[in-house]
ZAZAMAR-583061 format. One record per residue (C-alpha): residue number from 1; residue in one letter; chain; x, y, z. Coordinates in Angstrom, 2 decimals. Layout:
N
<node num="NUM" residu="a" chaine="A" x="X" y="Y" z="Z"/>
...
END
This chain:
265
<node num="1" residu="m" chaine="A" x="-12.27" y="-2.97" z="21.99"/>
<node num="2" residu="k" chaine="A" x="-9.65" y="-3.35" z="24.71"/>
<node num="3" residu="a" chaine="A" x="-6.99" y="-4.30" z="22.15"/>
<node num="4" residu="a" chaine="A" x="-7.86" y="-1.24" z="20.07"/>
<node num="5" residu="l" chaine="A" x="-7.49" y="1.02" z="23.10"/>
<node num="6" residu="i" chaine="A" x="-4.11" y="-0.54" z="23.85"/>
<node num="7" residu="r" chaine="A" x="-2.95" y="0.05" z="20.28"/>
<node num="8" residu="l" chaine="A" x="-4.17" y="3.64" z="20.45"/>
<node num="9" residu="g" chaine="A" x="-2.48" y="4.28" z="23.75"/>
<node num="10" residu="r" chaine="A" x="0.91" y="2.96" z="22.66"/>
<node num="11" residu="p" chaine="A" x="1.84" y="5.79" z="20.25"/>
<node num="12" residu="l" chaine="A" x="0.52" y="8.35" z="22.72"/>
<node num="13" residu="g" chaine="A" x="2.67" y="6.84" z="25.43"/>
<node num="14" residu="l" chaine="A" x="5.69" y="6.81" z="23.14"/>
<node num="15" residu="a" chaine="A" x="5.10" y="10.45" z="22.26"/>
<node num="16" residu="a" chaine="A" x="4.91" y="11.30" z="25.93"/>
<node num="17" residu="l" chaine="A" x="8.15" y="9.43" z="26.61"/>
<node num="18" residu="a" chaine="A" x="9.83" y="11.28" z="23.75"/>
<node num="19" residu="g" chaine="A" x="8.85" y="14.48" z="25.47"/>
<node num="20" residu="l" chaine="A" x="10.27" y="13.13" z="28.70"/>
<node num="21" residu="l" chaine="A" x="13.52" y="12.36" z="26.88"/>
<node num="22" residu="l" chaine="A" x="13.85" y="15.99" z="25.86"/>
<node num="23" residu="g" chaine="A" x="12.93" y="17.33" z="29.25"/>
<node num="24" residu="g" chaine="A" x="15.08" y="14.81" z="31.06"/>
<node num="25" residu="g" chaine="A" x="18.23" y="16.88" z="30.85"/>
<node num="26" residu="a" chaine="A" x="16.58" y="19.97" z="32.28"/>
<node num="27" residu="l" chaine="A" x="14.83" y="18.07" z="35.04"/>
<node num="28" residu="a" chaine="A" x="17.95" y="16.11" z="35.94"/>
<node num="29" residu="w" chaine="A" x="19.97" y="19.31" z="36.12"/>
<node num="30" residu="a" chaine="A" x="17.34" y="20.96" z="38.29"/>
<node num="31" residu="q" chaine="A" x="17.14" y="17.97" z="40.60"/>
<node num="32" residu="g" chaine="A" x="20.92" y="17.76" z="40.84"/>
<node num="33" residu="a" chaine="A" x="21.30" y="21.36" z="42.00"/>
<node num="34" residu="p" chaine="A" x="19.60" y="21.58" z="45.40"/>
<node num="35" residu="v" chaine="A" x="18.56" y="25.03" z="46.51"/>
<node num="36" residu="p" chaine="A" x="17.48" y="25.87" z="50.06"/>
<node num="37" residu="p" chaine="A" x="13.68" y="26.17" z="49.98"/>
<node num="38" residu="a" chaine="A" x="12.42" y="29.63" z="50.82"/>
<node num="39" residu="a" chaine="A" x="9.21" y="30.23" z="52.65"/>
<node num="40" residu="a" chaine="A" x="6.59" y="31.29" z="50.12"/>
<node num="41" residu="p" chaine="A" x="4.37" y="34.21" z="51.13"/>
<node num="42" residu="p" chaine="A" x="0.67" y="33.51" z="51.53"/>
<node num="43" residu="g" chaine="A" x="-1.20" y="33.33" z="48.25"/>
<node num="44" residu="s" chaine="A" x="1.93" y="32.89" z="46.11"/>
<node num="45" residu="f" chaine="A" x="2.31" y="30.20" z="43.47"/>
<node num="46" residu="p" chaine="A" x="4.18" y="27.16" z="44.87"/>
<node num="47" residu="i" chaine="A" x="7.29" y="26.20" z="42.92"/>
<node num="48" residu="l" chaine="A" x="9.18" y="23.89" z="45.28"/>
<node num="49" residu="i" chaine="A" x="7.40" y="21.44" z="47.51"/>
<node num="50" residu="g" chaine="A" x="10.36" y="19.79" z="49.19"/>
<node num="51" residu="q" chaine="A" x="14.01" y="18.90" z="49.17"/>
<node num="52" residu="g" chaine="A" x="15.55" y="15.58" z="50.03"/>
<node num="53" residu="a" chaine="A" x="18.67" y="13.52" z="49.48"/>
<node num="54" residu="g" chaine="A" x="17.75" y="12.99" z="45.82"/>
<node num="55" residu="g" chaine="A" x="17.41" y="16.71" z="45.02"/>
<node num="56" residu="t" chaine="A" x="14.68" y="19.30" z="44.78"/>
<node num="57" residu="s" chaine="A" x="11.09" y="18.28" z="44.06"/>
<node num="58" residu="f" chaine="A" x="8.92" y="20.56" z="41.95"/>
<node num="59" residu="s" chaine="A" x="5.23" y="21.13" z="42.44"/>
<node num="60" residu="v" chaine="A" x="2.74" y="19.48" z="40.09"/>
<node num="61" residu="p" chaine="A" x="2.00" y="22.68" z="38.10"/>
<node num="62" residu="i" chaine="A" x="5.70" y="23.24" z="37.45"/>
<node num="63" residu="q" chaine="A" x="6.18" y="19.60" z="36.45"/>
<node num="64" residu="t" chaine="A" x="3.24" y="19.92" z="34.05"/>
<node num="65" residu="l" chaine="A" x="4.70" y="23.10" z="32.58"/>
<node num="66" residu="l" chaine="A" x="8.08" y="21.46" z="32.02"/>
<node num="67" residu="f" chaine="A" x="6.43" y="18.40" z="30.50"/>
<node num="68" residu="f" chaine="A" x="4.42" y="20.36" z="27.93"/>
<node num="69" residu="t" chaine="A" x="7.44" y="22.51" z="27.17"/>
<node num="70" residu="a" chaine="A" x="9.36" y="19.34" z="26.39"/>
<node num="71" residu="l" chaine="A" x="6.51" y="18.13" z="24.18"/>
<node num="72" residu="s" chaine="A" x="6.88" y="21.27" z="22.06"/>
<node num="73" residu="f" chaine="A" x="10.23" y="19.89" z="20.90"/>
<node num="74" residu="l" chaine="A" x="8.66" y="16.70" z="19.51"/>
<node num="75" residu="p" chaine="A" x="8.73" y="17.98" z="15.89"/>
<node num="76" residu="a" chaine="A" x="12.48" y="18.47" z="16.18"/>
<node num="77" residu="v" chaine="A" x="12.83" y="14.94" z="17.57"/>
<node num="78" residu="l" chaine="A" x="10.77" y="13.59" z="14.68"/>
<node num="79" residu="l" chaine="A" x="12.91" y="15.41" z="12.13"/>
<node num="80" residu="m" chaine="A" x="16.35" y="14.88" z="13.61"/>
<node num="81" residu="m" chaine="A" x="16.33" y="11.50" z="15.32"/>
<node num="82" residu="t" chaine="A" x="14.15" y="9.27" z="13.13"/>
<node num="83" residu="a" chaine="A" x="13.83" y="8.10" z="9.52"/>
<node num="84" residu="f" chaine="A" x="11.59" y="11.06" z="8.61"/>
<node num="85" residu="t" chaine="A" x="14.36" y="13.21" z="7.09"/>
<node num="86" residu="r" chaine="A" x="15.43" y="10.67" z="4.47"/>
<node num="87" residu="i" chaine="A" x="11.87" y="9.69" z="3.58"/>
<node num="88" residu="i" chaine="A" x="10.43" y="13.18" z="3.08"/>
<node num="89" residu="i" chaine="A" x="13.42" y="14.31" z="0.99"/>
<node num="90" residu="v" chaine="A" x="13.19" y="11.27" z="-1.30"/>
<node num="91" residu="l" chaine="A" x="9.45" y="11.76" z="-1.79"/>
<node num="92" residu="s" chaine="A" x="9.98" y="15.45" z="-2.55"/>
<node num="93" residu="l" chaine="A" x="12.70" y="14.64" z="-5.10"/>
<node num="94" residu="l" chaine="A" x="10.37" y="12.10" z="-6.71"/>
<node num="95" residu="r" chaine="A" x="7.74" y="14.79" z="-7.20"/>
<node num="96" residu="m" chaine="A" x="10.36" y="17.10" z="-8.71"/>
<node num="97" residu="a" chaine="A" x="11.57" y="14.36" z="-11.06"/>
<node num="98" residu="l" chaine="A" x="8.03" y="13.64" z="-12.25"/>
<node num="99" residu="g" chaine="A" x="7.44" y="17.35" z="-12.81"/>
<node num="100" residu="t" chaine="A" x="3.94" y="17.23" z="-11.34"/>
<node num="101" residu="q" chaine="A" x="4.61" y="20.36" z="-9.24"/>
<node num="102" residu="a" chaine="A" x="1.84" y="20.08" z="-6.60"/>
<node num="103" residu="a" chaine="A" x="0.78" y="16.46" z="-7.03"/>
<node num="104" residu="p" chaine="A" x="0.93" y="14.70" z="-4.63"/>
<node num="105" residu="p" chaine="A" x="0.31" y="17.73" z="-2.37"/>
<node num="106" residu="n" chaine="A" x="2.51" y="18.47" z="0.62"/>
<node num="107" residu="q" chaine="A" x="-0.08" y="17.11" z="3.07"/>
<node num="108" residu="v" chaine="A" x="-0.06" y="13.74" z="1.33"/>
<node num="109" residu="l" chaine="A" x="3.74" y="13.56" z="1.21"/>
<node num="110" residu="v" chaine="A" x="4.10" y="14.49" z="4.87"/>
<node num="111" residu="g" chaine="A" x="1.37" y="12.04" z="5.91"/>
<node num="112" residu="l" chaine="A" x="2.95" y="9.22" z="3.92"/>
<node num="113" residu="a" chaine="A" x="6.37" y="10.08" z="5.34"/>
<node num="114" residu="l" chaine="A" x="4.98" y="10.06" z="8.89"/>
<node num="115" residu="f" chaine="A" x="3.37" y="6.64" z="8.61"/>
<node num="116" residu="l" chaine="A" x="6.37" y="5.19" z="6.79"/>
<node num="117" residu="t" chaine="A" x="8.56" y="6.60" z="9.57"/>
<node num="118" residu="l" chaine="A" x="6.42" y="4.83" z="12.17"/>
<node num="119" residu="f" chaine="A" x="6.73" y="1.62" z="10.14"/>
<node num="120" residu="v" chaine="A" x="10.52" y="1.85" z="9.92"/>
<node num="121" residu="m" chaine="A" x="10.92" y="2.92" z="13.54"/>
<node num="122" residu="a" chaine="A" x="8.49" y="0.29" z="14.91"/>
<node num="123" residu="p" chaine="A" x="11.18" y="-2.10" z="16.25"/>
<node num="124" residu="t" chaine="A" x="13.01" y="0.77" z="17.95"/>
<node num="125" residu="l" chaine="A" x="9.83" y="2.29" z="19.40"/>
<node num="126" residu="d" chaine="A" x="8.69" y="-1.13" z="20.61"/>
<node num="127" residu="r" chaine="A" x="11.94" y="-1.45" z="22.55"/>
<node num="128" residu="v" chaine="A" x="11.48" y="2.01" z="24.05"/>
<node num="129" residu="h" chaine="A" x="7.91" y="1.12" z="25.02"/>
<node num="130" residu="a" chaine="A" x="8.84" y="-2.22" z="26.57"/>
<node num="131" residu="e" chaine="A" x="12.12" y="-1.28" z="28.26"/>
<node num="132" residu="a" chaine="A" x="11.43" y="2.28" z="29.40"/>
<node num="133" residu="y" chaine="A" x="7.82" y="3.42" z="29.20"/>
<node num="134" residu="q" chaine="A" x="6.03" y="0.40" z="30.69"/>
<node num="135" residu="p" chaine="A" x="8.39" y="-0.01" z="33.70"/>
<node num="136" residu="f" chaine="A" x="8.19" y="3.75" z="34.33"/>
<node num="137" residu="t" chaine="A" x="4.38" y="3.80" z="34.32"/>
<node num="138" residu="r" chaine="A" x="4.34" y="0.82" z="36.70"/>
<node num="139" residu="g" chaine="A" x="6.66" y="2.66" z="39.07"/>
<node num="140" residu="e" chaine="A" x="9.43" y="0.07" z="38.77"/>
<node num="141" residu="i" chaine="A" x="12.09" y="2.57" z="37.67"/>
<node num="142" residu="s" chaine="A" x="12.72" y="6.26" z="38.22"/>
<node num="143" residu="f" chaine="A" x="12.43" y="9.00" z="35.63"/>
<node num="144" residu="e" chaine="A" x="16.19" y="9.18" z="35.11"/>
<node num="145" residu="q" chaine="A" x="16.37" y="5.41" z="34.59"/>
<node num="146" residu="a" chaine="A" x="13.53" y="5.59" z="32.06"/>
<node num="147" residu="v" chaine="A" x="15.37" y="8.28" z="30.11"/>
<node num="148" residu="q" chaine="A" x="18.56" y="6.21" z="30.06"/>
<node num="149" residu="r" chaine="A" x="16.73" y="3.09" z="28.91"/>
<node num="150" residu="a" chaine="A" x="14.88" y="4.98" z="26.18"/>
<node num="151" residu="e" chaine="A" x="18.10" y="6.57" z="24.96"/>
<node num="152" residu="a" chaine="A" x="19.78" y="3.24" z="24.21"/>
<node num="153" residu="p" chaine="A" x="17.46" y="2.05" z="21.36"/>
<node num="154" residu="m" chaine="A" x="17.42" y="5.50" z="19.74"/>
<node num="155" residu="r" chaine="A" x="21.22" y="5.71" z="19.91"/>
<node num="156" residu="e" chaine="A" x="21.52" y="2.25" z="18.38"/>
<node num="157" residu="f" chaine="A" x="19.23" y="3.19" z="15.47"/>
<node num="158" residu="m" chaine="A" x="21.10" y="6.42" z="14.71"/>
<node num="159" residu="t" chaine="A" x="24.48" y="4.71" z="15.06"/>
<node num="160" residu="k" chaine="A" x="23.61" y="2.16" z="12.37"/>
<node num="161" residu="q" chaine="A" x="22.68" y="4.91" z="9.88"/>
<node num="162" residu="t" chaine="A" x="25.59" y="7.28" z="10.63"/>
<node num="163" residu="r" chaine="A" x="28.65" y="7.33" z="8.41"/>
<node num="164" residu="q" chaine="A" x="32.00" y="7.23" z="10.16"/>
<node num="165" residu="a" chaine="A" x="33.32" y="10.23" z="8.22"/>
<node num="166" residu="d" chaine="A" x="30.40" y="12.40" z="9.30"/>
<node num="167" residu="f" chaine="A" x="30.81" y="11.38" z="12.92"/>
<node num="168" residu="l" chaine="A" x="34.55" y="12.08" z="12.88"/>
<node num="169" residu="m" chaine="A" x="33.93" y="15.56" z="11.45"/>
<node num="170" residu="f" chaine="A" x="31.58" y="16.55" z="14.29"/>
<node num="171" residu="a" chaine="A" x="33.75" y="14.80" z="16.88"/>
<node num="172" residu="n" chaine="A" x="36.74" y="16.88" z="15.77"/>
<node num="173" residu="l" chaine="A" x="34.66" y="20.07" z="15.80"/>
<node num="174" residu="a" chaine="A" x="33.49" y="19.26" z="19.33"/>
<node num="175" residu="g" chaine="A" x="37.04" y="18.53" z="20.48"/>
<node num="176" residu="l" chaine="A" x="36.24" y="15.01" z="21.67"/>
<node num="177" residu="d" chaine="A" x="38.95" y="12.57" z="22.63"/>
<node num="178" residu="e" chaine="A" x="39.99" y="10.07" z="19.98"/>
<node num="179" residu="s" chaine="A" x="38.87" y="7.22" z="22.22"/>
<node num="180" residu="v" chaine="A" x="35.22" y="8.37" z="21.94"/>
<node num="181" residu="t" chaine="A" x="33.32" y="6.25" z="19.44"/>
<node num="182" residu="v" chaine="A" x="29.94" y="6.69" z="17.78"/>
<node num="183" residu="q" chaine="A" x="28.47" y="4.36" z="20.42"/>
<node num="184" residu="t" chaine="A" x="29.71" y="6.49" z="23.33"/>
<node num="185" residu="a" chaine="A" x="29.53" y="9.99" z="21.85"/>
<node num="186" residu="p" chaine="A" x="27.11" y="12.52" z="23.35"/>
<node num="187" residu="f" chaine="A" x="23.86" y="13.27" z="21.53"/>
<node num="188" residu="r" chaine="A" x="25.05" y="16.77" z="20.58"/>
<node num="189" residu="v" chaine="A" x="27.60" y="15.08" z="18.31"/>
<node num="190" residu="l" chaine="A" x="25.66" y="11.99" z="17.24"/>
<node num="191" residu="v" chaine="A" x="22.46" y="13.76" z="16.14"/>
<node num="192" residu="p" chaine="A" x="24.01" y="16.22" z="13.62"/>
<node num="193" residu="a" chaine="A" x="26.24" y="13.44" z="12.25"/>
<node num="194" residu="f" chaine="A" x="23.14" y="11.27" z="11.81"/>
<node num="195" residu="v" chaine="A" x="21.26" y="14.08" z="10.03"/>
<node num="196" residu="i" chaine="A" x="24.12" y="14.76" z="7.62"/>
<node num="197" residu="s" chaine="A" x="24.35" y="11.05" z="6.81"/>
<node num="198" residu="e" chaine="A" x="20.60" y="10.95" z="6.17"/>
<node num="199" residu="l" chaine="A" x="20.86" y="13.92" z="3.81"/>
<node num="200" residu="k" chaine="A" x="23.66" y="12.26" z="1.85"/>
<node num="201" residu="t" chaine="A" x="21.73" y="9.01" z="1.54"/>
<node num="202" residu="a" chaine="A" x="18.55" y="10.82" z="0.48"/>
<node num="203" residu="f" chaine="A" x="20.39" y="12.73" z="-2.25"/>
<node num="204" residu="m" chaine="A" x="21.99" y="9.52" z="-3.53"/>
<node num="205" residu="i" chaine="A" x="18.57" y="7.87" z="-3.79"/>
<node num="206" residu="g" chaine="A" x="17.20" y="11.01" z="-5.45"/>
<node num="207" residu="f" chaine="A" x="19.95" y="10.89" z="-8.07"/>
<node num="208" residu="l" chaine="A" x="18.93" y="7.35" z="-9.02"/>
<node num="209" residu="i" chaine="A" x="15.28" y="8.43" z="-9.21"/>
<node num="210" residu="f" chaine="A" x="16.06" y="11.35" z="-11.53"/>
<node num="211" residu="i" chaine="A" x="17.99" y="9.34" z="-14.15"/>
<node num="212" residu="p" chaine="A" x="15.09" y="7.60" z="-16.00"/>
<node num="213" residu="f" chaine="A" x="12.92" y="10.72" z="-15.94"/>
<node num="214" residu="l" chaine="A" x="15.83" y="12.84" z="-17.18"/>
<node num="215" residu="v" chaine="A" x="16.23" y="10.47" z="-20.14"/>
<node num="216" residu="i" chaine="A" x="12.55" y="10.96" z="-21.00"/>
<node num="217" residu="d" chaine="A" x="12.98" y="14.74" z="-20.83"/>
<node num="218" residu="l" chaine="A" x="15.98" y="14.61" z="-23.18"/>
<node num="219" residu="i" chaine="A" x="14.17" y="12.37" z="-25.68"/>
<node num="220" residu="v" chaine="A" x="11.04" y="14.53" z="-25.70"/>
<node num="221" residu="a" chaine="A" x="13.06" y="17.74" z="-26.05"/>
<node num="222" residu="s" chaine="A" x="15.06" y="16.27" z="-28.96"/>
<node num="223" residu="v" chaine="A" x="11.92" y="15.09" z="-30.77"/>
<node num="224" residu="l" chaine="A" x="10.16" y="18.42" z="-30.36"/>
<node num="225" residu="m" chaine="A" x="13.21" y="20.30" z="-31.59"/>
<node num="226" residu="s" chaine="A" x="13.57" y="18.04" z="-34.63"/>
<node num="227" residu="l" chaine="A" x="9.91" y="18.63" z="-35.48"/>
<node num="228" residu="g" chaine="A" x="10.34" y="22.37" z="-35.14"/>
<node num="229" residu="m" chaine="A" x="7.82" y="22.62" z="-32.31"/>
<node num="230" residu="m" chaine="A" x="9.82" y="25.13" z="-30.29"/>
<node num="231" residu="m" chaine="A" x="6.81" y="26.76" z="-28.66"/>
<node num="232" residu="l" chaine="A" x="5.48" y="23.52" z="-27.14"/>
<node num="233" residu="s" chaine="A" x="6.68" y="22.93" z="-23.59"/>
<node num="234" residu="p" chaine="A" x="8.77" y="19.74" z="-23.29"/>
<node num="235" residu="v" chaine="A" x="7.73" y="19.45" z="-19.63"/>
<node num="236" residu="l" chaine="A" x="4.06" y="19.29" z="-20.59"/>
<node num="237" residu="v" chaine="A" x="4.67" y="16.66" z="-23.26"/>
<node num="238" residu="a" chaine="A" x="6.99" y="14.54" z="-21.13"/>
<node num="239" residu="l" chaine="A" x="4.66" y="14.39" z="-18.12"/>
<node num="240" residu="p" chaine="A" x="2.28" y="11.70" z="-19.51"/>
<node num="241" residu="f" chaine="A" x="5.22" y="9.51" z="-20.50"/>
<node num="242" residu="k" chaine="A" x="6.78" y="9.89" z="-17.05"/>
<node num="243" residu="l" chaine="A" x="3.53" y="8.94" z="-15.36"/>
<node num="244" residu="m" chaine="A" x="3.09" y="5.96" z="-17.69"/>
<node num="245" residu="l" chaine="A" x="6.64" y="4.76" z="-17.00"/>
<node num="246" residu="f" chaine="A" x="6.19" y="5.17" z="-13.25"/>
<node num="247" residu="v" chaine="A" x="2.89" y="3.26" z="-13.23"/>
<node num="248" residu="l" chaine="A" x="4.06" y="0.46" z="-15.54"/>
<node num="249" residu="a" chaine="A" x="7.20" y="-0.05" z="-13.46"/>
<node num="250" residu="d" chaine="A" x="5.06" y="-0.24" z="-10.28"/>
<node num="251" residu="g" chaine="A" x="7.01" y="2.74" z="-9.06"/>
<node num="252" residu="w" chaine="A" x="5.30" y="3.25" z="-5.71"/>
<node num="253" residu="n" chaine="A" x="5.91" y="-0.30" z="-4.53"/>
<node num="254" residu="l" chaine="A" x="9.45" y="-0.23" z="-5.87"/>
<node num="255" residu="l" chaine="A" x="10.30" y="3.11" z="-4.28"/>
<node num="256" residu="i" chaine="A" x="8.62" y="2.62" z="-0.90"/>
<node num="257" residu="g" chaine="A" x="9.93" y="-0.94" z="-0.57"/>
<node num="258" residu="s" chaine="A" x="13.48" y="0.08" z="-1.43"/>
<node num="259" residu="l" chaine="A" x="13.28" y="3.12" z="0.83"/>
<node num="260" residu="a" chaine="A" x="12.10" y="1.10" z="3.82"/>
<node num="261" residu="a" chaine="A" x="14.75" y="-1.55" z="3.17"/>
<node num="262" residu="s" chaine="A" x="17.51" y="1.08" z="3.01"/>
<node num="263" residu="f" chaine="A" x="17.39" y="1.53" z="6.79"/>
<node num="264" residu="v" chaine="A" x="19.52" y="-0.71" z="8.99"/>
<node num="265" residu="v" chaine="A" x="17.35" y="-1.55" z="12.02"/>
END
């Protein structure tokens, strides 16, 4: 029972730390700009509770508000900084190639993509949990140190998937110095370069998925035309053959295994 609770608490803790990562910039900026505390009138809502050498301290309600505001950006983190983008696009292209329209439904594709993302990102998230989240919860490091430690594994993962040409394009657009590399570039340059690289890779995988199903479509269309069956939909006739080919080739294992192995972790 205790082990199950620990396993359940780990993803929740990682999600919370991801929210802290997003809110870290705002909190660090606020703490780095000290403002003389003003005396609050009686009955007013407290915003600042003190000011020291390290910066301004916010009251617990304000900290809670900032924390939940940061958590609202978690979907963007999931989409832009993990393996989710490549996986969901490949699965969507597979459904288009099969021609099944709404099968599997969107909920199934998104759920499968989420769990496959957690599987691919497990080594990176384990490092974030061990190096940043656990020391922070034990009070061994400060919030800023936890953010810096959590940033390193995520940066390493995105760096390994990012193409040099995509990084150079965004680096030139941002006006960065030529000495800045993908390892030292700011997140505002690394993240879009990583996303563009993921889109390119997903489309390349989708092209390979479409080829065998396109051959089936061409064969079925040619046979129907030679038989004079113009009114019969080639898509409807080709669907059973596509499904049979996909099942006989053990398509799910082949696709998911190849997709997971395509990431450099």
